[in-house]
C-alpha positions in Angstrom: 0.0 0.0 0.0 1.3 3.5 -0.8 1.2 5.7 2.2 -0.7 8.9 1.4 -1.4 10.5 4.8 -0.3 10.8 8.4 -3.4 8.8 9.2 -1.9 5.9 7.2 1.4 6.2 9.2 -0.6 6.2 12.5 -2.3 2.9 11.6 1.0 1.3 10.7 2.6 2.5 13.9 -0.3 1.1 15.9 0.3 -2.4 14.2 4.1 -2.3 14.5 4.5 -1.1 18.1 3.4 -3.0 21.2 0.1 -2.0 22.6 1.8 -0.6 25.7 4.2 1.6 23.6 1.7 2.9 21.3 -0.6 3.6 24.1 2.0 5.6 25.9 2.5 7.7 22.8 -1.1 8.2 22.1 -2.9 8.5 25.4 -3.8 11.8 27.2 -5.0 12.9 30.6 -8.1 11.5 32.2 -10.9 10.9 29.6 -8.7 12.3 26.8 -11.3 15.0 25.9 -8.7 17.6 25.1 -6.4 15.0 23.3 -9.2 14.1 20.9 -10.4 17.6 20.5 -6.9 18.9 19.4 -7.4 17.3 16.1 -11.2 17.4 15.9 -11.3 21.2 16.4 -9.5 21.7 13.1 -12.5 20.2 11.4 -14.7 23.0 12.7 -12.5 25.5 10.8 -13.2 26.0 7.1 -10.8 27.5 4.6 -12.3 30.2 2.3 -10.0 30.3 -0.7 -9.3 33.2 -3.1 -9.1 32.4 -6.7 -7.5 33.8 -9.9 -4.2 34.5 -8.2 -0.7 33.7 -9.4 0.2 30.6 -7.4 2.8 29.4 -9.9 5.5 29.6 -7.3 4.9 28.7 -3.7 7.2 30.0 -1.0 7.0 28.2 2.4 9.9 29.9 4.0 9.6 31.5 7.4 12.0 33.8 9.4 12.4 32.9 13.0 14.9 34.6 15.3 16.7 36.0 12.4 17.1 32.6 10.6 15.3 31.7 7.3 13.9 28.2 7.5 12.4 26.4 4.6 9.0 25.5 6.2 6.9 26.4 9.1 6.5 22.7 10.0 8.9 21.8 12.9 9.3 18.7 15.0 8.1 19.0 18.6 10.0 17.6 21.6 8.7 14.2 22.7 10.2 11.9 25.2 11.5 8.3 24.7 11.6 8.3 20.9 13.8 5.2 20.8 10.8 3.2 21.9 9.5 3.8 18.4 12.8 3.0 16.6 16.5 2.8 17.3 17.2 5.9 15.2 15.3 7.9 17.8 15.9 11.5 18.3 19.2 11.6 16.3 17.5 10.2 13.2 14.5 12.6 13.6 17.0 15.5 14.0 18.7 14.5 10.7 15.4 14.4 8.9 14.6 18.0 10.1 18.0 19.1 8.9 17.5 18.0 5.5 14.5 20.2 5.4 16.1 23.1 7.1 13.6 23.2 9.9 13.7 23.1 13.7 14.0 20.0 15.7 13.3 20.4 19.4 14.7 17.8 22.0 13.1 16.8 25.2 14.7 16.7 28.5 13.6 13.1 28.8 15.0 12.0 25.4 16.7 8.6 24.7 19.4 10.4 22.6 21.5 12.9 24.6 22.0 16.6 24.0 25.5 15.9 22.7 24.4 12.9 20.6 21.6 14.9 18.9 24.0 17.7 18.2 26.0 15.3 16.1 23.1 15.3 13.6 24.5 18.6 12.6 21.1 20.2 12.4 21.9 23.9 12.9 18.2 24.5 14.0 18.1 22.6 17.3 16.0 23.8 20.2 16.1 22.3 23.7 12.9 21.8 25.8 13.8 21.9 29.5 11.7 21.2 32.5 12.0 23.0 36.0 13.5 20.8 38.6 13.5 21.4 42.3 17.3 21.1 42.1 18.0 24.2 40.1 21.5 22.9 39.3 19.8 20.1 37.1 18.0 22.6 35.1 21.0 24.9 34.8 23.3 22.0 33.8 20.9 20.9 31.0 20.7 24.5 29.6 24.4 25.0 29.7 25.0 21.6 28.0 22.5 22.5 25.2 24.1 26.0 24.7 27.6 24.4 24.5 26.4 21.8 22.1 25.1 24.5 19.7 21.4 24.5 20.3 19.7 27.7 19.2 16.9 28.2 21.7 15.5 27.0 25.0 11.9 26.0 25.4 10.7 26.0 28.9 7.8 23.7 29.9 5.5 25.8 32.0 2.4 23.6 32.2 3.8 20.8 34.2 4.2 21.6 37.9 2.7 18.0 38.3 2.1 15.2 35.8 -1.4 14.9 34.5 -3.5 11.9 35.6 -3.0 9.6 32.7 -5.3 6.6 33.4 -3.5 3.9 31.1 -0.3 4.7 32.9 -1.8 4.2 36.3 -3.4 0.9 35.3 -0.2 -0.4 33.6 2.9 1.9 34.2 5.4 2.0 31.3 8.5 0.1 31.8 11.5 1.4 29.9 13.5 -1.5 28.4 17.0 -2.1 29.8 18.6 -1.1 26.5 17.0 2.3 26.5 17.8 5.1 28.9 17.0 8.8 29.6 20.2 9.7 27.9 20.6 13.2 29.4 20.9 11.7 32.8 23.3 8.8 32.2 26.4 9.0 34.4 29.8 8.6 32.9 30.2 5.2 34.7 26.8 3.8 34.0 24.5 3.2 30.9 21.4 3.9 33.0 20.4 6.7 35.3 21.4 6.2 38.9 19.1 4.1 41.1 15.8 5.7 41.7 16.5 8.6 39.4 13.6 8.1 37.0 10.9 7.7 39.6 12.3 10.5 41.8 12.9 13.1 39.3 10.1 12.5 36.8 7.4 12.1 39.4 8.8 14.0 42.4 11.7 16.1 41.0 9.8 18.6 38.9 9.3 21.9 40.6 5.8 22.9 41.4 6.6 26.3 43.0 6.9 28.2 39.7 6.4 31.8 38.8 7.5 34.3 36.1 10.5 34.9 38.1 11.4 31.4 37.3 11.4 32.3 33.6 13.5 35.4 34.3 16.0 33.2 36.1 16.4 31.0 33.1 16.7 34.0 30.8 19.5 35.5 33.1 21.3 32.1 32.8 21.4 31.8 29.0 22.2 33.8 26.0 19.8 31.9 23.8 16.1 32.9 23.0 13.8 31.5 25.6 10.2 30.4 24.8 7.4 29.4 27.2 5.7 26.3 26.1 2.1 25.6 27.5 0.4 29.0 27.3 -3.3 28.8 26.6 -4.8 32.0 28.1 -4.4 35.6 26.7 -3.7 36.8 30.2 -0.6 34.5 30.4 0.4 35.6 27.0 0.5 39.2 28.1 2.5 38.3 31.2 4.9 36.5 29.0 5.5 39.6 26.9 5.9 41.6 30.1 8.5 39.1 31.3 10.5 39.7 28.1 10.0 36.1 26.9 11.4 35.7 23.3 8.4 33.4 22.1 5.3 31.5 23.1 4.3 28.0 22.2 0.5 27.6 22.4 0.1 24.0 23.7 -1.9 21.9 26.1 0.9 19.3 26.2 -0.9 17.0 23.7 -3.9 16.8 26.2 -1.6 15.0 28.6 -1.8 17.4 31.5 -5.2 19.0 32.4 -8.2 17.4 30.7 -11.0 19.6 29.5 -8.8 22.5 28.5 -9.4 24.0 25.0 -8.0 22.5 21.9 -4.8 24.5 21.1 -6.3 25.7 17.7 -9.2 27.2 19.7 -6.8 28.9 22.1 -4.5 30.2 19.5 -6.3 33.3 18.2 -6.8 34.7 21.7 -3.1 34.3 22.5 -2.1 35.8 19.2 -4.4 38.8 19.8 -2.9 39.4 23.2 0.7 39.3 21.9 0.0 41.7 19.1 3.0 40.5 17.1 5.4 41.6 19.7 7.0 38.2 20.0 6.5 35.1 17.8 3.8 32.7 18.6 4.2 29.0 17.8 1.7 26.2 18.0 1.4 22.5 18.7 -1.4 20.0 19.2 -3.3 17.8 16.8 -1.7 18.8 13.5 -2.2 15.8 11.1 -2.7 17.5 7.7 -1.2 20.4 5.6 -4.6 22.2 5.9 -4.1 22.1 9.8 -0.8 23.9 9.3 -2.6 26.5 7.1 -5.3 27.1 9.6 -2.9 27.6 12.5 -0.8 30.1 10.6 -4.0 31.9 9.6 -4.9 32.2 13.3 -1.5 33.8 14.1 1.1 31.0 14.4 4.6 31.7 13.0 5.1 27.9 12.8 3.8 24.6 14.1 5.3 21.7 15.8 4.3 18.2 15.2 4.9 15.6 17.9 3.0 12.3 17.5 3.4 12.3 13.6 7.2 12.2 14.2 6.7 9.1 16.4 4.5 7.4 13.8 7.2 8.0 11.2 9.9 6.6 13.5 7.8 3.6 14.1 7.2 3.0 10.4 10.7 3.3 9.2 13.1 5.3 11.6 14.8 8.3 10.0 13.3 7.6 6.6 9.9 7.4 8.2 10.3 11.0 9.6 11.4 12.1 6.1 8.1 10.7 4.8 6.2 12.5 7.5 7.8 15.9 6.6 7.3 15.2 3.0 3.6 14.5 3.4 2.8 17.5 5.5 4.9 19.9 3.4 3.4 18.6 0.1 -0.2 19.0 1.7 0.6 22.4 3.0 2.0 23.8 -0.2 -1.1 22.5 -2.0 -3.3 24.1 0.7 -1.6 27.4 0.1 -1.9 27.2 -3.7 -5.6 26.2 -3.8 -6.3 28.9 -1.1 -4.7 31.5 -3.3 -1.5 32.3 -1.2 1.9 32.2 -2.9 3.9 32.8 0.4 3.3 32.1 4.1 3.3 35.9 4.7 0.0 36.1 2.8 -1.9 33.7 5.1 -4.2 35.5 7.5 -7.6 35.2 9.3 -9.6 36.3 6.2 -9.0 32.7 4.8 -10.6 30.9 7.7 -13.9 30.8 9.6 -15.0 28.7 12.4 -18.1 26.7 12.2 -20.4 26.2 15.2 -20.6 22.4 14.8 -19.1 19.7 12.6 -20.0 16.1 12.3 -17.8 13.8 10.2 -19.4 10.7 8.6 -16.1 9.4 7.4 
């Protein structure tokens, strides 16, 4: 079968991965209302195309922090990518390099900061969590900066882990040959005894404030982005804190269930920011039309997380190549058929939200 869509890759990933691993990648918090709505919400938005325009040349380039990137489709930070394929984070970063787009690395990756830097992708961003021990957070930031990463993404929506029912019923066990690579000691190939349980569950700091963001900004020369913003009020505070960028995200619906789909939250955040800093987006993107809609609502670029995992599960690094090929081809076609020859031309006049939508497919 010829693979035609991200949906095709998702079905293949579900068949190839163990039920436990696929479940870990796909489940969200509580009843998964927000996880499911992240994708479904795009169906409530319709594109109103303009016709009789010159779309013979389509330019998908975007400028981010002074760098020109070939597409606004970036790869989001997700943990434990080697559970999908041995190529893991390094392979995915190489795929992103070939397309001159951002690859973001999770603190809880299975390829270390230094190993992923060897992918030679010049557009690496590092997503860091706040730990109760500030030295851990600072060490990770310093390592990323030294390795040549270009930005720091701060997770701001995880003072506690969300209540993820499948993981309560049957906790994920990481195989012995896979480790949280950023925490492996020089004398061991696994984190020290008790590290994972202590620091993932109990080691993340819950006493956070905008001063915490300011502390990170004071300890790096890199641009700092806050990931996990949903409310316009927090977006305004982010600007006041002199944050360099916002990622509108609900953590893939894995934190607080019943929060809005990120595409529903995006317009309010973009309005609050008023173009003072770039606004990025993640959550539920599965099609090129989703990318178009997010940009129309104010996103500079979008991050895709689970599609990257589906691609890895399908065929490692080459599978991620395919994911980016599919999404970029669909996005370019969406632009052309909507009457936009460059990303800069995409705006809210092209989209309208419908009150309800029922799919019979």
